[in-house]
Z-matrix of the N, CA and C atoms (Angstrom, degrees):
N
C 1 1.455
C 2 1.530 1 110.50
N 3 1.303 2 116.60 1 -40.28
C 4 1.470 3 119.84 2 179.67
C 5 1.528 4 109.93 3 -61.31
N 6 1.328 5 116.29 4 -48.85
C 7 1.467 6 120.06 5 178.75
C 8 1.520 7 111.43 6 -63.52
N 9 1.317 8 115.55 7 -39.79
C 10 1.462 9 120.26 8 -179.81
C 11 1.530 10 110.37 9 -62.17
N 12 1.317 11 116.72 10 -43.90
C 13 1.466 12 120.44 11 179.56
C 14 1.523 13 111.50 12 -64.48
N 15 1.331 14 116.53 13 -36.59
C 16 1.462 15 119.66 14 178.06
C 17 1.524 16 111.32 15 -66.84
N 18 1.325 17 116.65 16 -35.78
C 19 1.466 18 120.85 17 -177.35
C 20 1.518 19 113.29 18 -78.34
N 21 1.352 20 117.03 19 -44.27
C 22 1.473 21 119.14 20 -171.34
C 23 1.528 22 113.76 21 -113.08
N 24 1.320 23 118.01 22 -10.24
C 25 1.463 24 121.49 23 -177.49
C 26 1.513 25 110.73 24 104.46
N 27 1.333 26 115.97 25 147.70
C 28 1.464 27 119.75 26 -171.16
C 29 1.523 28 114.12 27 -70.24
N 30 1.325 29 118.75 28 -21.21
C 31 1.460 30 121.09 29 -179.91
C 32 1.526 31 112.97 30 -108.14
N 33 1.308 32 116.62 31 22.04
C 34 1.474 33 121.39 32 177.86
C 35 1.526 34 109.29 33 -72.02
N 36 1.302 35 115.97 34 148.19
C 37 1.460 36 121.84 35 -178.54
C 38 1.534 37 112.05 36 -56.83
N 39 1.308 38 117.58 37 -35.51
C 40 1.471 39 120.21 38 178.70
C 41 1.525 40 111.54 39 -64.13
N 42 1.324 41 116.94 40 -34.20
C 43 1.466 42 120.01 41 176.37
C 44 1.523 43 110.50 42 -66.92
N 45 1.326 44 116.67 43 -37.31
C 46 1.460 45 120.52 44 176.09
C 47 1.518 46 111.58 45 -62.46
N 48 1.315 47 115.73 46 -42.18
C 49 1.472 48 120.03 47 178.36
C 50 1.528 49 110.70 48 -65.29
N 51 1.312 50 116.52 49 -42.14
C 52 1.462 51 120.59 50 178.82
C 53 1.525 52 110.68 51 -63.04
N 54 1.318 53 116.72 52 -42.43
C 55 1.466 54 120.28 53 178.84
C 56 1.524 55 111.63 54 -62.62
N 57 1.318 56 117.22 55 -37.34
C 58 1.466 57 120.07 56 176.51
C 59 1.525 58 110.05 57 -62.63
N 60 1.321 59 116.83 58 -43.92
C 61 1.474 60 120.41 59 178.33
C 62 1.527 61 111.45 60 -64.35
N 63 1.320 62 116.50 61 -39.50
C 64 1.465 63 120.44 62 177.07
C 65 1.527 64 109.67 63 -62.47
N 66 1.317 65 116.35 64 -42.29
C 67 1.460 66 120.57 65 177.40
C 68 1.515 67 111.95 66 -59.49
N 69 1.330 68 116.88 67 -42.48
C 70 1.464 69 120.44 68 178.09
C 71 1.527 70 111.17 69 -63.06
N 72 1.324 71 116.65 70 -39.87
C 73 1.471 72 120.08 71 177.75
C 74 1.523 73 110.81 72 -62.56
N 75 1.330 74 117.07 73 -45.97
C 76 1.463 75 120.54 74 178.34
C 77 1.524 76 110.36 75 -60.93
N 78 1.333 77 115.71 76 -40.87
C 79 1.463 78 119.49 77 -179.56
C 80 1.523 79 111.15 78 -62.90
N 81 1.321 80 117.07 79 -42.06
C 82 1.472 81 120.61 80 178.42
C 83 1.526 82 111.48 81 -64.50
N 84 1.327 83 116.65 82 -27.48
C 85 1.462 84 120.97 83 177.29
C 86 1.532 85 112.08 84 -83.35
N 87 1.332 86 116.39 85 -2.84
C 88 1.456 87 120.60 86 179.61
C 89 1.513 88 114.09 87 81.36
N 90 1.316 89 116.81 88 14.10
C 91 1.470 90 122.36 89 -178.93
C 92 1.525 91 108.92 90 -99.55
N 93 1.311 92 115.86 91 91.83
C 94 1.462 93 120.41 92 -172.82
C 95 1.523 94 114.25 93 -72.29
N 96 1.332 95 117.29 94 -42.41
C 97 1.465 96 118.37 95 -175.96
C 98 1.533 97 112.22 96 -62.45
N 99 1.347 98 119.64 97 -50.17
C 100 1.471 99 117.39 98 177.71
C 101 1.529 100 112.26 99 -65.46
N 102 1.332 101 117.01 100 -30.22
C 103 1.462 102 119.88 101 176.74
C 104 1.521 103 110.26 102 -64.08
N 105 1.325 104 116.06 103 -47.33
C 106 1.463 105 120.45 104 179.98
C 107 1.523 106 111.01 105 -62.40
N 108 1.314 107 116.93 106 -40.91
C 109 1.463 108 121.04 107 178.32
C 110 1.528 109 110.88 108 -59.87
N 111 1.330 110 116.52 109 -45.55
C 112 1.468 111 120.78 110 179.23
C 113 1.530 112 111.08 111 -65.27
N 114 1.342 113 116.76 112 -43.24
C 115 1.467 114 120.60 113 178.69
C 116 1.520 115 111.68 114 -61.61
N 117 1.332 116 116.99 115 -42.83
C 118 1.464 117 119.99 116 -178.83
C 119 1.525 118 111.50 117 -63.71
N 120 1.321 119 116.60 118 -41.06
C 121 1.464 120 119.07 119 178.43
C 122 1.526 121 110.64 120 -68.82
N 123 1.329 122 116.45 121 -39.66
C 124 1.465 123 120.25 122 176.50
C 125 1.521 124 110.68 123 -60.59
N 126 1.323 125 116.44 124 -42.97
C 127 1.464 126 121.05 125 -179.78
C 128 1.519 127 110.69 126 -61.66
N 129 1.321 128 116.66 127 -44.74
C 130 1.464 129 120.70 128 179.12
C 131 1.534 130 110.82 129 -58.29
N 132 1.313 131 115.88 130 -48.99
C 133 1.465 132 120.85 131 -177.00
C 134 1.526 133 110.76 132 -65.24
N 135 1.319 134 117.14 133 -46.14
C 136 1.464 135 120.18 134 -176.71
C 137 1.525 136 111.48 135 -68.94
N 138 1.334 137 117.95 136 -38.79
C 139 1.463 138 119.58 137 176.27
C 140 1.525 139 110.52 138 -62.59
N 141 1.311 140 115.85 139 -41.81
C 142 1.460 141 120.57 140 -179.16
C 143 1.540 142 111.02 141 -63.06
N 144 1.330 143 117.03 142 -39.49
C 145 1.463 144 121.30 143 -176.16
C 146 1.519 145 114.12 144 -87.76
N 147 1.330 146 117.47 145 -33.77
C 148 1.465 147 120.72 146 -171.91
C 149 1.523 148 114.42 147 -112.01
N 150 1.321 149 117.07 148 -22.01
C 151 1.456 150 120.59 149 -175.99
C 152 1.525 151 110.89 150 94.34
N 153 1.330 152 115.11 151 163.77
C 154 1.455 153 121.07 152 -174.04
C 155 1.528 154 114.14 153 -66.09
N 156 1.310 155 118.47 154 -28.37
C 157 1.459 156 120.96 155 -174.80
C 158 1.516 157 115.20 156 -86.67
N 159 1.312 158 118.11 157 1.95
C 160 1.470 159 120.98 158 -175.71
C 161 1.525 160 111.60 159 -72.39
N 162 1.315 161 115.38 160 147.41
C 163 1.459 162 121.62 161 -179.13
C 164 1.529 163 112.00 162 -60.46
N 165 1.317 164 117.34 163 -40.85
C 166 1.468 165 120.24 164 -179.87
C 167 1.529 166 111.50 165 -66.15
N 168 1.321 167 116.99 166 -33.92
C 169 1.462 168 121.04 167 176.01
C 170 1.527 169 109.03 168 -65.10
N 171 1.322 170 116.35 169 -41.84
C 172 1.468 171 120.65 170 177.98
C 173 1.526 172 111.13 171 -63.58
N 174 1.330 173 117.18 172 -38.30
C 175 1.472 174 120.87 173 177.99
C 176 1.525 175 111.76 174 -61.15
N 177 1.324 176 116.09 175 -46.54
C 178 1.462 177 120.03 176 -179.23
C 179 1.532 178 109.88 177 -66.59
N 180 1.327 179 116.33 178 -41.42
C 181 1.467 180 120.20 179 177.35
C 182 1.518 181 110.27 180 -59.68
N 183 1.317 182 116.89 181 -41.19
C 184 1.460 183 121.21 182 177.70
C 185 1.534 184 110.65 183 -64.46
N 186 1.312 185 117.41 184 -40.70
C 187 1.468 186 120.46 185 178.34
C 188 1.527 187 110.86 186 -60.99
N 189 1.329 188 116.29 187 -41.03
C 190 1.467 189 120.25 188 177.47
C 191 1.530 190 109.72 189 -64.23
N 192 1.328 191 116.63 190 -44.62
C 193 1.456 192 120.58 191 179.43
C 194 1.528 193 110.77 192 -60.18
N 195 1.327 194 116.46 193 -44.23
C 196 1.468 195 120.07 194 -179.49
C 197 1.531 196 110.32 195 -60.92
N 198 1.303 197 116.81 196 -43.69
C 199 1.463 198 121.10 197 179.75
C 200 1.533 199 110.35 198 -61.47
N 201 1.323 200 116.49 199 -49.11
C 202 1.461 201 120.06 200 -178.43
C 203 1.523 202 112.01 201 -67.05
N 204 1.325 203 116.90 202 -37.35
C 205 1.465 204 121.13 203 177.43
C 206 1.527 205 110.65 204 -64.01
N 207 1.307 206 116.42 205 -43.71
C 208 1.467 207 121.44 206 178.25
C 209 1.531 208 110.56 207 -61.33
N 210 1.312 209 115.83 208 -42.57
C 211 1.459 210 120.72 209 179.59
C 212 1.529 211 110.43 210 -65.43
N 213 1.320 212 117.23 211 -40.83
C 214 1.468 213 121.55 212 179.10
C 215 1.519 214 110.53 213 -65.11
N 216 1.320 215 116.93 214 -45.00
C 217 1.463 216 120.55 215 179.22
C 218 1.525 217 111.10 216 -60.24
N 219 1.302 218 116.12 217 -40.83
C 220 1.454 219 120.80 218 178.70
C 221 1.532 220 110.63 219 -63.62
N 222 1.319 221 116.41 220 -42.36
C 223 1.466 222 120.69 221 179.20
C 224 1.524 223 110.74 222 -65.18
N 225 1.320 224 117.62 223 -40.64
C 226 1.466 225 121.10 224 178.64
C 227 1.521 226 111.19 225 -65.34
N 228 1.320 227 116.09 226 -39.80
C 229 1.475 228 119.47 227 177.90
C 230 1.516 229 111.78 228 -64.35
N 231 1.318 230 117.07 229 -37.49
C 232 1.458 231 121.11 230 177.84
C 233 1.525 232 111.22 231 -65.79
N 234 1.339 233 115.95 232 -36.55
C 235 1.462 234 120.47 233 -179.72
C 236 1.528 235 111.57 234 -71.30
N 237 1.323 236 116.67 235 -34.39
C 238 1.466 237 119.77 236 -175.61
C 239 1.524 238 113.01 237 -85.16
N 240 1.334 239 118.02 238 -18.60
C 241 1.474 240 120.66 239 178.61
C 242 1.522 241 110.02 240 -73.65
N 243 1.352 242 116.06 241 126.47
C 244 1.462 243 118.04 242 176.39
C 245 1.533 244 110.06 243 -70.53
N 246 1.309 245 115.00 244 131.41
C 247 1.478 246 119.52 245 -177.32
C 248 1.496 247 112.10 246 -92.84
């Protein structure tokens, strides 16, 4: 990503795509905060380059929703489990 940003610019669409992939990797590792950070930056870049209605923007938005939904479900399960 660092090299990519140096070559094409930090807000290039390819950097947005790379950030989305990085977010997915973090999510698979169970690291939600860095995943969310990568998704948010990817969303910013892709919205700026493609507009709100683009399929890739919807994909990143869905990834953010999945992460937050998973986190919410986990929190609800913790609340409902008798300690």
